[in-house]
VOGU-3710 file (C-alpha; in Angstrom, 3 decimals, decimal comma):
1> mselqensqs> -155,164/-51,221/-9,000  -154,549/-47,528/-9,615  -151,612/-47,620/-7,417  -149,957/-50,441/-9,286  -150,280/-48,757/-12,498  -148,759/-45,557/-11,430  -145,472/-47,698/-10,018  -145,164/-49,404/-13,339  -145,470/-46,248/-15,201  -142,803/-44,553/-13,231
11> vrkvrfnsiw> -140,565/-47,513/-13,769  -140,805/-47,132/-17,511  -139,330/-43,538/-17,421  -135,666/-43,538/-18,240  -133,618/-40,736/-16,639  -130,606/-39,119/-18,589  -127,499/-39,770/-16,800  -124,200/-37,398/-17,970  -121,904/-40,418/-17,302  -123,251/-41,681/-20,614
21> lvpllaliva> -121,580/-38,593/-22,535  -118,152/-40,356/-22,233  -118,533/-43,331/-24,303  -120,807/-41,159/-26,695  -118,049/-38,831/-27,368  -115,468/-41,651/-27,820  -117,259/-43,188/-30,554  -117,714/-40,027/-32,199  -113,942/-39,318/-31,913  -113,233/-43,058/-33,204
31> gwmvyqnwss> -115,539/-42,332/-36,223  -114,055/-39,043/-36,884  -110,679/-40,743/-37,075  -111,625/-43,295/-39,093  -113,004/-40,804/-41,459  -110,094/-38,926/-41,454  -107,857/-41,903/-42,003  -109,991/-43,003/-44,940  -110,391/-39,509/-46,567  -106,422/-39,082/-46,284
41> egpeitlias> -105,304/-42,237/-47,754  -104,390/-42,300/-51,411  -104,310/-45,306/-53,718  -102,628/-48,616/-53,173  -100,060/-49,320/-55,453  -97,618/-52,849/-56,099  -93,909/-52,350/-56,617  -91,774/-55,296/-57,973  -88,132/-55,388/-56,970  -85,268/-57,993/-57,493
51> naegleagkt> -84,925/-57,746/-53,613  -86,399/-56,179/-50,690  -83,104/-55,297/-49,013  -83,294/-52,509/-46,483  -87,037/-52,162/-46,567  -89,595/-52,872/-43,569  -93,208/-52,921/-43,770  -94,941/-50,135/-41,900  -91,674/-48,151/-41,375  -89,905/-47,668/-45,033
61> kikarnvdig> -91,154/-44,372/-46,580  -91,983/-43,314/-50,340  -90,562/-39,996/-50,977  -90,629/-37,349/-53,808  -88,228/-34,733/-53,618  -87,680/-35,651/-49,945  -91,265/-35,316/-49,073  -93,076/-38,321/-47,512  -95,829/-39,694/-49,914  -96,679/-43,089/-48,946
71> tvtrirlsad> -95,468/-45,756/-46,783  -94,737/-49,729/-47,215  -97,633/-51,695/-45,856  -96,762/-55,226/-46,901  -93,613/-57,238/-48,332  -94,011/-60,778/-49,763  -92,462/-63,056/-52,394  -93,779/-63,405/-55,617  -95,529/-66,913/-56,767  -92,463/-67,915/-58,474
81> yntaiisvrm> -90,037/-66,876/-55,571  -88,159/-64,555/-57,978  -89,167/-61,158/-57,061  -90,202/-59,146/-54,347  -93,705/-57,815/-54,141  -94,149/-54,621/-52,217  -97,479/-52,995/-51,256  -97,561/-49,362/-50,874  -100,174/-47,130/-49,491  -99,832/-43,659/-51,101
91> nkdtdnmlhq> -100,916/-40,533/-49,434  -103,947/-38,383/-50,906  -103,837/-36,333/-54,027  -100,851/-38,790/-55,261  -103,053/-40,269/-57,976  -101,717/-37,892/-60,663  -98,063/-38,766/-59,830  -98,791/-42,330/-60,938  -98,638/-42,101/-64,645  -96,986/-44,606/-66,918
101> dakfwvvkpr> -93,576/-42,983/-66,933  -93,031/-42,761/-63,140  -89,998/-44,223/-62,072  -89,063/-45,714/-58,298  -85,638/-46,807/-56,981  -84,437/-47,675/-53,677  -81,998/-45,128/-51,793  -79,315/-46,654/-49,801  -75,863/-46,214/-49,230  -73,594/-47,165/-52,612
111> vgkegisglg> -70,370/-46,915/-53,461  -69,471/-46,820/-57,308  -67,337/-45,118/-60,023  -70,092/-42,259/-59,779  -69,190/-41,729/-56,139  -70,630/-42,425/-52,848  -74,426/-41,579/-52,197  -77,069/-42,574/-49,868  -74,734/-41,854/-46,690  -78,014/-40,225/-44,934
121> tllsgayidm> -79,792/-43,750/-44,913  -77,104/-45,018/-42,855  -79,329/-43,407/-39,773  -82,569/-43,196/-41,277  -82,767/-46,420/-43,204  -83,322/-46,963/-46,701  -86,227/-45,503/-48,422  -87,795/-45,518/-52,004  -87,378/-42,437/-53,959  -89,989/-41,456/-56,704
131> epgskgdiks> -89,874/-39,592/-60,004  -93,538/-38,614/-60,525  -94,753/-39,492/-64,112  -96,377/-37,211/-66,320  -97,115/-39,199/-69,508  -99,290/-42,055/-70,357  -101,902/-43,775/-68,362  -102,702/-44,097/-64,552  -100,963/-47,226/-63,342  -100,945/-49,250/-60,070
141> qfhvleqapl> -98,098/-51,412/-60,608  -94,411/-50,530/-61,270  -90,816/-52,026/-61,273  -88,237/-50,588/-59,097  -85,148/-49,448/-60,789  -81,824/-50,876/-59,861  -80,251/-47,661/-59,134  -81,326/-44,106/-59,447  -81,980/-42,539/-62,841  -79,114/-40,097/-64,101
151> sttedkgvrv> -81,694/-37,730/-65,497  -85,417/-36,985/-65,237  -87,978/-35,994/-67,629  -87,548/-32,410/-66,851  -84,010/-32,769/-67,992  -83,655/-30,884/-71,502  -81,510/-32,676/-74,108  -81,481/-35,277/-76,662  -81,358/-39,056/-76,369  -79,608/-41,499/-79,130
161> ildstdnskl> -79,181/-44,889/-79,306  -75,513/-46,487/-80,377  -74,915/-50,073/-81,257  -71,311/-51,571/-80,783  -70,462/-54,972/-82,437  -66,469/-54,724/-81,911  -66,065/-53,265/-78,469  -66,385/-54,231/-74,647  -69,319/-53,400/-72,475  -69,470/-50,051/-70,889
171> dvgtavhfrg> -71,449/-49,244/-67,727  -74,478/-47,179/-67,075  -73,157/-43,244/-66,279  -69,976/-43,649/-68,358  -69,559/-40,101/-69,520  -69,901/-38,596/-73,034  -67,316/-36,141/-74,451  -67,188/-33,431/-76,995  -63,192/-32,515/-77,279  -62,838/-33,893/-73,985
181> ydvgyiekvg> -65,477/-31,711/-72,600  -68,332/-33,809/-70,381  -71,574/-33,364/-72,308  -73,542/-36,362/-71,362  -73,668/-40,121/-69,958  -75,222/-43,544/-70,574  -78,127/-44,145/-69,535  -79,287/-47,492/-70,516  -77,174/-50,459/-71,578  -78,719/-53,486/-73,378
191> fdtkagaity> -77,914/-56,321/-75,958  -79,560/-56,891/-79,435  -79,672/-60,654/-79,618  -80,447/-60,746/-83,448  -77,563/-58,216/-84,426  -75,256/-59,463/-82,022  -74,736/-55,829/-80,689  -74,318/-54,032/-77,603  -76,844/-51,051/-77,375  -76,518/-47,815/-75,505
201> qvfikapyda> -78,899/-45,248/-74,697  -77,149/-42,106/-74,279  -78,263/-38,635/-73,137  -76,754/-35,469/-74,346  -77,515/-32,577/-72,171  -78,795/-29,131/-73,372  -77,176/-26,630/-74,716  -74,718/-29,496/-76,041  -77,472/-31,443/-77,622  -77,067/-28,767/-80,718
211> lvnravefwi> -73,794/-30,264/-81,762  -75,290/-33,542/-82,386  -76,357/-34,038/-86,229  -76,281/-36,729/-88,835  -72,773/-35,818/-89,642  -71,129/-36,746/-86,531  -69,532/-39,860/-85,561  -69,306/-41,788/-82,001  -66,157/-43,822/-81,002  -64,708/-45,202/-77,601
221> tpgialkssa> -62,481/-42,998/-75,878  -59,752/-45,272/-74,074  -58,549/-44,161/-70,477  -54,811/-44,414/-71,818  -53,610/-44,758/-75,421  -50,547/-45,959/-76,808  -49,784/-45,181/-80,257  -46,403/-45,567/-82,261  -45,319/-43,740/-85,452  -42,691/-42,684/-87,504
231> qgvevrvdsl> -42,226/-39,658/-85,012  -41,990/-41,961/-81,850  -44,308/-43,374/-79,351  -47,236/-41,148/-78,171  -48,835/-41,805/-74,759  -52,314/-39,952/-74,153  -53,881/-40,284/-70,641  -57,535/-38,916/-70,055  -59,215/-37,901/-66,788  -58,993/-40,362/-63,786
241> etllsggisf> -62,903/-41,238/-64,598  -62,170/-41,981/-67,829  -59,094/-44,156/-67,149  -61,040/-46,145/-64,806  -64,223/-46,785/-66,897  -63,668/-45,596/-70,381  -65,586/-43,056/-72,371  -67,375/-42,105/-75,315  -66,581/-39,299/-77,622  -68,299/-37,843/-80,869
251> glvhhqrtgk> -67,587/-35,165/-83,274  -66,748/-34,567/-87,182  -63,971/-36,774/-88,243  -63,786/-36,199/-92,030  -63,879/-32,467/-92,453  -67,400/-32,637/-93,788  -70,215/-30,185/-93,466  -72,610/-30,064/-90,408  -75,589/-32,420/-91,143  -79,230/-32,346/-90,290
261> avedlakfhl> -80,577/-32,028/-86,789  -81,433/-35,584/-85,284  -84,831/-36,287/-83,808  -84,810/-38,189/-80,273  -83,610/-41,872/-80,253  -81,838/-41,569/-83,259  -79,407/-44,344/-84,169  -75,720/-44,327/-84,736  -72,832/-46,925/-84,957  -70,237/-46,832/-81,951
271> ykskeaaqnq> -66,628/-47,334/-83,448  -63,652/-48,580/-81,572  -61,608/-45,709/-82,082  -61,484/-42,153/-83,829  -59,314/-43,666/-86,505  -61,817/-46,573/-87,273  -64,619/-43,746/-87,511  -62,544/-41,856/-90,179  -61,767/-44,928/-92,124  -65,336/-46,051/-92,815
281> yfnqfieyvf> -65,686/-43,012/-95,022  -63,372/-44,842/-97,542  -65,811/-47,349/-98,783  -64,430/-47,353/-102,302  -60,953/-49,197/-102,782  -59,167/-51,535/-104,906  -57,909/-54,820/-103,357  -54,251/-56,282/-104,231  -52,493/-59,139/-103,072  -48,793/-58,562/-102,238
291> lfnsdisgla> -46,304/-61,423/-102,288  -43,365/-60,802/-99,916  -40,373/-62,864/-99,916  -38,934/-61,652/-96,757  -39,649/-61,164/-93,046  -43,011/-59,664/-92,370  -43,103/-59,553/-88,805  -44,386/-56,172/-87,388  -46,703/-55,942/-90,252  -50,472/-55,944/-88,961
301> agapvefrgi> -53,690/-55,565/-90,225  -54,607/-51,872/-90,083  -51,187/-50,792/-91,004  -50,842/-48,073/-93,607  -50,295/-48,396/-97,356  -48,277/-45,428/-98,241  -46,720/-43,562/-101,133  -43,629/-41,622/-100,439  -45,275/-40,904/-96,718  -48,615/-40,144/-97,784
311> rigtveqvpf> -51,322/-42,815/-96,958  -53,248/-44,167/-99,760  -54,445/-47,401/-98,378  -54,824/-50,049/-95,549  -53,386/-53,495/-94,914  -56,584/-55,807/-94,661  -55,044/-59,388/-93,890  -51,590/-60,576/-92,622  -51,061/-63,133/-94,074  -54,037/-63,431/-96,661
321> tglsmvalts> -56,374/-66,254/-95,579  -58,317/-66,414/-98,775  -55,568/-68,530/-100,484  -55,358/-72,006/-100,375  -52,271/-74,170/-99,474  -52,453/-75,862/-102,986  -52,390/-72,228/-104,725  -49,872/-71,006/-102,406  -47,387/-73,653/-103,213  -48,092/-73,506/-106,978
331> lkqsaipvla> -46,427/-69,972/-106,804  -43,201/-69,317/-108,649  -41,528/-67,885/-105,789  -41,788/-68,873/-102,016  -43,668/-65,888/-100,698  -46,012/-64,615/-97,931  -49,280/-63,351/-99,368  -50,895/-60,083/-97,669  -53,956/-58,517/-98,557  -54,121/-54,779/-98,726
341> riepqrlnng> -56,450/-52,112/-100,280  -55,781/-48,700/-102,182  -58,148/-46,048/-101,132  -58,569/-43,573/-103,884  -60,846/-41,414/-101,596  -57,913/-40,486/-99,625  -56,472/-38,561/-102,737  -59,796/-37,591/-104,571  -60,226/-33,813/-104,263  -62,438/-31,459/-106,098
351> dkdltlqewe> -65,009/-31,932/-108,524  -62,852/-33,690/-111,078  -62,598/-36,646/-109,063  -61,519/-39,856/-110,850  -63,810/-43,051/-110,921  -62,889/-46,335/-109,519  -62,225/-47,904/-113,036  -59,930/-44,742/-113,786  -57,981/-45,283/-110,731  -57,444/-49,152/-111,847
361> allqdridsg> -56,132/-47,972/-115,237  -53,780/-45,465/-113,861  -52,431/-47,829/-111,032  -51,887/-50,592/-113,797  -50,294/-47,832/-115,913  -47,761/-46,887/-113,130  -47,021/-50,510/-112,317  -45,829/-51,099/-116,143  -43,592/-47,861/-115,673  -42,024/-49,126/-112,555
371> fratlktrnf> -44,403/-48,928/-109,413  -43,312/-51,519/-106,676  -43,959/-52,257/-103,318  -41,663/-52,892/-100,548  -42,016/-53,225/-96,598  -40,979/-50,138/-94,841  -40,039/-50,080/-90,871  -41,877/-47,333/-89,682  -40,690/-47,360/-85,942  -37,599/-49,159/-85,166
381> ltgakainid> -38,156/-49,147/-81,411  -41,706/-51,204/-81,828  -40,762/-52,970/-85,303  -44,191/-51,673/-86,623  -43,954/-51,900/-90,568  -46,169/-50,544/-93,536  -46,170/-50,947/-97,365  -44,699/-48,489/-99,076  -45,222/-48,054/-102,721  -42,732/-46,420/-104,958
391> yypnakneka> -41,084/-45,684/-108,492  -38,059/-47,869/-109,609  -37,246/-47,237/-112,983  -34,909/-50,110/-113,245  -37,438/-52,546/-111,726  -37,916/-55,590/-114,166  -41,104/-56,046/-116,284  -43,593/-58,659/-114,441  -46,373/-60,241/-116,132  -49,740/-59,634/-114,626
401> qkvagidvfp> -51,072/-62,218/-112,519  -53,949/-63,029/-110,133  -54,040/-64,878/-106,976  -57,596/-66,131/-105,592  -59,101/-63,953/-108,355  -57,313/-60,792/-106,947  -54,649/-58,862/-108,898  -51,221/-58,921/-107,542  -48,859/-56,025/-106,976  -45,581/-56,450/-107,904
411> vtntgfssie> -42,937/-56,110/-104,874  -39,212/-55,571/-104,878  -36,474/-55,925/-101,907  -35,079/-52,462/-100,977  -34,120/-50,766/-97,906  -32,823/-52,506/-94,661  -34,059/-56,033/-96,184  -31,914/-55,755/-99,119  -28,855/-54,416/-97,015  -29,448/-57,326/-94,825
421> kkvteildkl> -29,395/-59,945/-97,515  -26,389/-58,035/-99,195  -24,354/-58,342/-95,723  -25,410/-61,849/-95,541  -23,960/-62,614/-99,055  -20,681/-61,065/-98,107  -20,495/-62,823/-94,891  -21,207/-66,196/-96,447  -18,301/-65,190/-99,373  -16,242/-64,291/-96,457
431> akapvneslq> -16,707/-67,654/-94,765  -15,987/-69,760/-97,684  -12,874/-67,699/-98,930  -9,244/-69,898/-98,480  -7,731/-67,669/-95,707  -4,946/-69,881/-94,646  -3,820/-70,450/-98,370  -3,871/-66,800/-98,815  -1,717/-66,334/-95,776  0,858/-68,956/-96,886
441> sikntmsnan> 1,221/-67,293/-100,201  1,843/-64,146/-98,700  4,460/-65,735/-96,335  6,158/-67,472/-99,370  6,355/-64,128/-101,330  8,021/-62,589/-98,379  10,610/-65,138/-98,113  11,172/-64,846/-101,840  11,677/-61,209/-101,434  14,108/-61,605/-98,507
451> dtlasmkdvs> 16,052/-64,001/-100,798  16,019/-61,466/-103,682  17,525/-58,686/-101,465  20,088/-60,997/-100,057  21,211/-61,945/-103,818  21,130/-58,544/-104,655  23,783/-57,856/-101,775  26,073/-60,790/-103,085  25,741/-59,159/-106,645  26,635/-55,959/-105,340
461> vqvdqlinqp> 29,624/-57,288/-103,458  30,843/-58,991/-106,667  30,691/-55,727/-108,713  32,472/-53,700/-106,244  35,446/-56,204/-106,720  35,075/-56,341/-110,360  35,438/-52,391/-110,174  38,608/-52,388/-108,078  40,735/-54,755/-110,297  43,612/-53,119/-112,088
471> giqklpkevm> 42,480/-54,135/-115,502  38,902/-52,524/-115,058  40,435/-49,151/-113,897  41,856/-48,958/-117,375  38,709/-49,123/-119,278  37,124/-45,916/-120,832  35,929/-43,443/-118,446  32,235/-43,874/-119,452  32,413/-47,599/-118,875  33,633/-46,824/-115,300
481> ttlnqvsril> 30,927/-44,264/-114,626  28,349/-46,742/-115,853  29,877/-49,436/-113,555  29,966/-47,016/-110,611  26,320/-46,137/-111,110  25,562/-49,949/-111,192  27,261/-50,532/-108,049  25,456/-47,712/-106,305  22,170/-48,748/-107,313  22,815/-52,321/-106,187
491> eayqtngeig> 23,672/-50,744/-102,651  20,531/-48,925/-102,397  18,590/-52,103/-102,879  20,634/-54,175/-100,137  19,220/-54,910/-96,955  20,314/-51,648/-95,095  20,226/-49,495/-98,278  17,995/-46,525/-99,075  15,476/-48,850/-100,832  16,086/-52,251/-99,274
501> lpikdnltal> 15,624/-51,030/-95,694  12,237/-49,593/-96,153  11,077/-52,380/-98,274  12,350/-54,822/-95,577  10,659/-53,021/-92,907  7,299/-52,770/-94,720  7,821/-56,598/-95,304  8,228/-57,330/-91,426  5,250/-55,036/-90,623  3,038/-56,708/-92,951
511> ekslnelqpl> 4,064/-60,146/-91,576  3,226/-59,005/-87,905  -0,062/-57,615/-89,018  -0,947/-61,020/-90,890  -0,033/-62,812/-87,803  -2,157/-60,533/-85,971  -5,059/-60,871/-88,177  -4,991/-64,598/-88,028  -7,343/-65,087/-85,289  -9,711/-62,541/-86,202
521> lrqlrnnpnt> -9,865/-64,344/-89,843  -10,272/-67,807/-88,373  -13,264/-66,313/-86,198  -14,895/-64,738/-89,092  -14,572/-68,025/-90,857  -16,131/-70,199/-88,036  -18,967/-67,181/-87,165  -19,247/-64,643/-90,074  -21,824/-63,040/-88,081  -19,804/-61,697/-85,342
531> lifdkksqpd> -18,828/-58,862/-87,910  -22,084/-57,380/-86,716  -23,106/-58,749/-83,563  -21,123/-59,272/-80,543  -19,557/-62,809/-79,873  -21,105/-62,967/-76,389  -24,329/-61,322/-75,177  -23,874/-58,340/-72,883  -25,494/-59,012/-69,409  -28,228/-56,221/-68,620
541> iqpkaaq> -27,073/-53,253/-66,238  -28,432/-53,266/-63,029  -29,479/-49,887/-61,460  -27,847/-49,290/-58,042  -30,437/-48,910/-55,364  -30,842/-45,131/-53,975  -28,718/-44,006/-51,235
//
């Protein structure tokens, strides 16, 4: 019995074996690795993107300043299948980077007007870049930008909001210039449905942000501008970048003083041109209707109203649409109405500026004294016209009248239109002239002149015979002298005489010239305009090819 108990006690004793150290050590290492992995993991965030092109779960990295700070763990579609949901596991100690203003975007090869970017991802694959945030609360969900932001929160400068109602859309990244120098760019583009305007968020880099103040204006800079004036045609081409995508410029446009500094996100209007930005300062004006009874082709809205070469106003509507057809047909003369305005602010200068009512009275006084408006061709190459106002002392007095409640500015025909009208009247009279009757009358006169010369020759012969008679020779010496003088005068008027021969030659030359003029006069009677224009249009000259 005692031996049995001793054996059972020996069986219960467990002896330690060194082989057990291997699984124990593996368990400790695994636990340590799990702990290390858990302790090195950062927060999990969710990114929402329009698509997940180039991204792969478990491979795509999250980077900031080219340093790995996370990995994409899962990619799936949203419940409505409109966006891609990207789950990202961030590294440890990245919580402070996930503030509200943090930005994410996908870096991949891109070709655009800004140039070529992301070529390094051709070998490494696309990755998600991040701009750490510093403002707002910590977030776990962000939207992925369509492209990399042009500026960061660390960039110094000022941002302004521009609205445009009469320009085509400009793209993000479009340059902003000051006197041709690149000082900023468009960050965001949007659309205000209530105002019907395109909105732009523009960033002006430091130190150029000091140029932006309340007195500046913004306008579109075209890549290529074609402007015609009295001096000719001016073509201006900006840089290649601006030529392809356009641009925005700003500055002082009315020689005003520098305004107050602007706060961030201040609002400005974006004008379609620098001239439009200048014209908006002339907000006080006097409207007139001009009734032109001549050709107004070449006159367009925006054309200047000038007084002896100085601009004093602007054409608003060509033709004036505020006049009904009934009112138009009731006018005394057949005319085309044009609406234009006189802008006294273009002339006001100094502290003694006239009020708008004083300008109205002054203009009416000048109209009563002979002020009249005419159409003036500013450029014969393009046919552009303007309204010119000048003083005509012999102008007829006209009664004041209104059209559609707007005063009528009296007009007169001068310049090229007047010359054209006079030439037309001359050609019409020439076409109605009795050319054939006049030629026949001249021929009859020439025939009568020849008969007269022949008669004078016969009379001269008879006088010579009379003088040679014996009875006549016995007459007193004074009578004989008189008869001899009469004989010499008659001989001079004969066909071959000193006077008769030149008359005969002149009549012959006149008859020849009239015969040569008959085809020309006949052509003028049938087509009077051939006096100015060619009978047939000349073919265009074909340039020869280079050898």
